[in-house]
N, C-alpha and C positions, 0 to 999 in steps of 0.2 A: 504494500500500500504506500502511496506517496506521502511523505511526511511534510508537515507545515514548515515553511521557511523561517528560520531565525537569522536575523542580520548580525551575526557574530563578529566581534572585533576584540580578540582575546589578548589584551595587553599583558596580563600577568604571565601567561604561558609564553608569549612572544618576546617580551622585553626583559624579563628577569632571568630566564634561563636556568641552567643546571644548578642544583643545590637549593632552590626555593620550593620545588615541588617535584612530584614523580608522576609521570604519565601513567594512567591506570584505568582499565575499563570497569564499568559497573557490572555486577553480577546479573545473570539472567533470572527473571522471575517466571516460575512455571505457569501461573495463571493470573496475569495482571488484570485488575478490575478497577476502574475509576471510582473513587469514593468522593472526591471533592475537586472542583475546578473553580478557581477564582476568576470569574469572567471579567470583572472590573480591572483587576491587576493585569490580566492578559491584554486587555485593551490598552492600558498604560504602556505596555512593553511593545506595542505595535503588532500584536499577534491577533489572529482571528480565532476567537474563543470557539466558534461553531466548528472549526476544523480540528480543534483539540478535544472535542467531546468524544465519548464512547471509546471504541476499540483503538482508534488511532492514538488518542491521548494516553490511554492506558499503556500501550506498548512503548510510547515515547517516554512517559514520565516514570515508567518502571526501569528504564535504561536498557530495554531489550533491543531497541533500535534508536540511533541518535541522528538528529538532523545534520545536514551538511554544515560543516564549519565548527562543529562541537569538538572541543579538545579536553576531555575529562582528565583532571589532574588532582592528586591528593596533595594538599599544601602542607608544608613543614612549619611547625611552630613549637615553642616550649611553653612553660607557664608555672606560676605559683598556684598550687592547688591546696586550699585551706592553709596557706602560709608556707608550705613545703615546696621547694623548687624541683621541677622535673625538667631536665635539659632537653628531652625530646618527647613531645606528645604527637601533634600532627593530626591530620584528618584520618581517624581510625575507622570511621564508618560514613564518611562524606566525600564528595567529589565536586570540585568546581567544574561545571560543564562548559561554561563560557561566559562571555560578557556581551551585553547588547546596549545600544543607546535607545532610551525610551522616547516617547513622543514629546517630552519636555527637554530633550537633549541631555538627560542625565545618564551616566554610565551605571549599569546595574549588573551585578553578578547573578547568575542562575546556577544553583548548586543542588545536588542530591544529598539527602541524609537517609541512611539506612540502606545504602546501595552495595553493601558487601565489604569483605575484608580488603585492606590496603596494606602497604608496607609499614604503616604506622599503627596497625590494629593492636599490637602488643597482646596477642592471644585472644582478643575478642572476636566475635563472629561478624562484626561489621553490619549487623542487621538492626532493624527497628520494628516496633510493634504498632499496630493500628492505634491503640489508645494514646500513647505519647505523641504520635505524629498528628492526630486530630487535636490534641491539646495545643500544639504549636499553632494550628489554625485559629482556634478559639481565642487564645491569649494574644497572639499577634494581631488579629483583626480587631480585637477589643482595644488594644493599645493604639492602633492606627486611628480608630474612630475617636479615641480620647485626645488625639493630636500629639501623641508621644512618638518620637522617632523609633522606628522598629524595623527589623527584618519582617518579611511577610511570606506567607505560604501561597504558592501558585497552584500547587496540586498535591493531592495525596492519592496514592495508588496502592491497593491491596495486592500483595505478591502471590497469594495462593499457597503460601507455605507457612509453617509454624516456626516461631522463634522461641527459644527456651530461656526463661528467666526463673522466677520462683515456680512458674507453671508454664505449660505451653500456651502461646498467644499467637493470634493471627498476625502475620508480618505485613509491613507496609514500607513504602518509600515516600518521603516528603521531598517536594521540589521547593526550595527556598530562594527568595529574591532579596538581595542586600545591596547597599551602596558599595560595599566591598566586604571582604572577609579578612582585612588587615586587622590584626590584634596586637595588643601589647606583647603577647607571647610570641608573635612573629619576630619582633625585634629582639626579644630575649633569646630566641633560638640562635641567632648569629652573634649576639654579644657574648653568650656563654662559650662560643667557639673562638672568640677573639678574631672573627672574620670581619675585619674593619671595611674591606672593600665591598663585600656584599651588604654590610650594614649601611654604608653610604648609598649604595645602589637602591636599597629598600627605602631609605628615607627620601631620596629623590623621587622615587616612584610614588610614595605616599603623598608627597607635596603636589606632584603633577595630578594625582588622582583626586585629592580632596581640598587642596589649598594652592591652586595654580598661581594665584596672585603673589605668592611668596617666593616663586622660583628664582627671581633675580635679586632677592634680598640678601645682603651680606651675612645677616644672622638668621638665615632661613631655617636652620635646624632648631634653634631656640624658639623661633616664631612658630614652627610646627608644634613643638611641645605646648606653647601657649594656646594655640588653636584647639588642640585636642583637649587640653584642660578645661577650656571654656565650654566646649561642647559637652563634656562630661558633667560639668557643674550644672548646666542647663538641664541635661537629661536627669540627673539625680534629683534636682528640685521637682521635676515633673513626677518622677516616681513617688517621692515623699508626699506630694500633694494629692495623690490618688490612693495612697496606702498600699502601693505595690512592693512586694518583697521578691527580689530576684532569686534568692536562695543559694546561688553558687557563683559568687562574684570573683571567680578565679581570674588571673590575668589573661588567660586564654579566652575568657568570655568578656573582655572589654575591647570594644572596637575603636579604631581611630576615627571612624565616621561619626561616632556619637549615637549610633543606633543600638537599641536593645537587641541582644542576640541570645539564643538558646533558652527556650522555655521548658526547662526540665522541672526541677523541684521549686518552681515559683508559686506564688499565691497572692491573693489580695487580702489584706488584713480586714477582719470584721470588727470585733471588739478592739477599741483603741489600746495599743500596748507597744511601747517602744522596744520591748524585749521580744516581740512576737517572732517566732521561728516556726516554720512548717516543714522544712526540709528534713528528711529522715537521716541524712548524712551530716547535718550540721549540729553535731552533739554539743559543741561548746558555745553555740550562738554567735559564732564569728560573723555571720552574715544576717544577723537580726535586723529588723526594720530600722531601728534607730541607729545602727552602726553603719549603715550603707554609705553615707557621705564620707565617713572616715576611711572606710575600705577603698572607696574610689580614689581618695587622695593617696592612700598607700600604694594602690596599683599604679597611679600616675608617677609616683616616686620611682617605681621599678622601671617605667618607661624612660624617665629622665636619666637613670643610671646607664641605660643602653646608648644614650645619645651624647654622653659627656665628651667623648673624644671628638665628636663632630661639632659640638657647641663651641669649644675653645681648645686650643692646643695647650694652654696653661691649665693643668689639672685642677688646681685650687680655684682658679677663676671660673672654670666650667662648673664646678660644684656650687659656687656662690650664685652664679647666674641661674642655674637650674633650680636651686633651692628657692629662690625668689618667686619663680613661677609656681612651684608646688605650694608655697605658703599663700600665694594669692588665690589659690583654689577656694580656700575657706570663705574669703570675701565674695568671690564670684558666686559661689553656691548660695551664700546667705542672701545676696541681692536677688538672685533668680528665685529662690524660695519665697522671699517676701513679695516679689511681683505676683507670683501665683496666689499667695495667701491674700493679698489685697483684692484680687479679682474674686476670690471665694468669699471674702468679707463684704463685698459690695463697695469697696473703696477704689473707684476707678482711677482717681488721680494719684500720682506719686509725688509726694512732697518730701524732699530731703530732710526738712526740719522736723518731720514727723516719723522718720524711719524708726527711731528707737521706740516711740510710743506705739506704732502699728505693729512692730515686731513683738513687743510685750503683750499686746492685745491678742495676737495670734498664738503666742506661746501659752498664755493663760487659758485660751480656749482649748488648746490641745491637752493641757494639763487637766482641765475639767473633764474632757472626754475620757481621758485615761483613768482618772480617779473614779469616775462613775461607770467605767467599762462600756461606754456608749459606742454603738456601731459607727465607725469612722465615716463611711459613705453617707449614711442617713443623717448623721449629726450635721455634716456640712450641708446636705441637700435641704433638710428641714429648717436650717438657718435662713434659707431663701424664703420659705413660707413665713417665717417670723418677720422678715423684711417687708413682706406683703401685708402684714398685720395679723397673721394667724400663728400664734405661738403654740397652739395645742399639739400639733404633730411633733414639734421639737421637745416640748416638756414631757411628752409621753415616753420618750427614750430614756429618761432619767428615773432612777428609783424613787427619788423625791422630786415632785414636779417643780418645787421652788428652787432646786439646786442651781439652775443657771441664771437666776434672777439678777444677782449683782453684776455678773459679767454682761448680761444683755443690756443692763442700764448703761454701762461704760460704752458698749458698742453703739448703742443708739445715739449717745451723746457725740461720739466720733462721727457717725454718719450725718448728724445734724450740722456739725461744723462744716463738713464738706458741702452739704446742700446750701448752706448760707454763703460760703465762699463762691459757689458757682451761681448763686442767685436762682436756685431751683425751687420751685414750689414743692413743699413737703409731700403732698399727695402724688405729684408726678414723679418726684424723686424716689418714693417708695416703690412705685410700680416698675420704673425702669431699673432700679437697683435689684429688685427681686428677679427680673428677667435676666439681667446680666449675671447674677449669681447662679442661676440655673444653667447658664451656658458655661460656667466654670466648674460646677460640681455635678458629677453624673448621678443619675438615678439608678442606672444599671451598670454593674460591674460583673466580671466573671465570678459569681459566688461559688466558692469551692465545692459545695455539695451539689450544685446544679451542674457544674463541669463534670464531676465524677459520675453523676447519673447519666449524662449524655454519653460519656466515654464508655461506661459499662454497657449501655444498650448497644452501642456500635460494635464494641469488641466482643461482647459475649453473645449477643443475639443477632448481630448483623443489621440492627435497626438504626438507620441514620436519621429518622424523623426527630428525635429529641435533640440531636446535634444541630440539625438544620434550624430548628425552632429557636434554640439558644443563640446560634450564630446571628440570626435575624435580629434578635433583641440587642445583642452586643454591638451591632453595627449602628445603633441609634441610641447611644447611652444617655444623652441629655434630654431625650423626648420622653414625656410621661404618658404612656398609653395604658389604660386600664387592662388591656389584654396582656401586658407585660408585667403586671404586678407580681405574678408568681416568681419572676426572676429577680425582683427587687427585695424579696423577703430574706432577712438573715437566717442562717442556719441556727438551730437550737444551740444554746451555749455548750451543752455536752458534746455535740458533734464537732464544733469548732475546737474545743479543748483537746480532742484526741486526733484531730485531722493531721495527716502527714502526707507529704508529697515525695515523689521519687524521681530520679534522673532518667529512668527508662533505658539505661544502657545495658 
């Protein structure tokens, strides 16, 4: 059968050469079957979704037949995993199939996950199961709808074979789209080998790929570090403002593009708790919700270490210059976090002279939510109802309805000051404020119990209807439809308390 045409332009395979990746074919799937195709994303990539449906797409996205111009490679990288350094990790069950330029002129990677063993598999089978691959769809599409930079799923194909974890599970291959798969760990791979020439080549490639305006800068490598740090500061602020917990923030899971990657043991926090951890492998809470900004900074410090010899020939001066960038991360993150919090508080205008006051207002609100174990998402969402004049839904979240009274008084006073300064009529201000807050605080997130229900139905029973229904709701997170109320309900406290996520490897 003729395969759809992909306009490949594979710079990673072409320009970087030997040592950066290994050419490797995907394993054949015995009975490929299409489970999911992202029509909208296919359109973004300049592909005809209709031509990718059915058997043609199943054969292609299983890796059984590749379109003209595809160059499947397993990329090399290292990484700190839970603080311990592994000098060689690499794509153990993934392949970069190629790169395309999308309709907006952006270069996008197209990659398989679960496509079989590679030279980097380290004894693993290189396969993936239906449940974890459909999880990537749900969480990635939810993050995209929330406006958070993310890799996205283009397709999921069942392979028709079993993979063995704690029990036999139906196998699947995910096709993932990313701005690139360059990671902190990619740089660590060459730094650990003291391969300075390839390190410089990689840094120049990263600049050309993500920060082309820096190419002629004399301090372009320091500027690259700054650009990555700023993207990560913005990304982490967005994670924190929706209660997202990545679960496995190893350096091989931090991208230079600033996209969220790898939705394994991730989860969205329900009851507000800075120490919230759901990952079954994070025994010490290293990647707890409240520790994520500090871990991001730690990961960036590891990137900085790999770039020192490029930043300055004087080792001491290189450390000083790189350290200044890493230390600035905290300020960049705090500023990005406050911007998001102001939107969620209904404070549209940023006044530098009120930064401290507004940050304290947001901090005290979060402390109140944590003390009362209030659902993070609904706490913020129902604050918009309070802005519109109805405090009942918000107060119902607290064990004692009067608990938020003092804070609400402070918040209303702050809103009043803003309305007065803008010359806004209070009634008009309240309505517009509530509407703006609802655009900043979602009603629907991937509730963990709903995600598990959908994945269990798909994996155990071959029933995709719950998955499709949940996906539809997640793609419109800010819209409040009565038909979606089922997906907005928090899990019972007992369910959340014992909920654990797994990496699926």
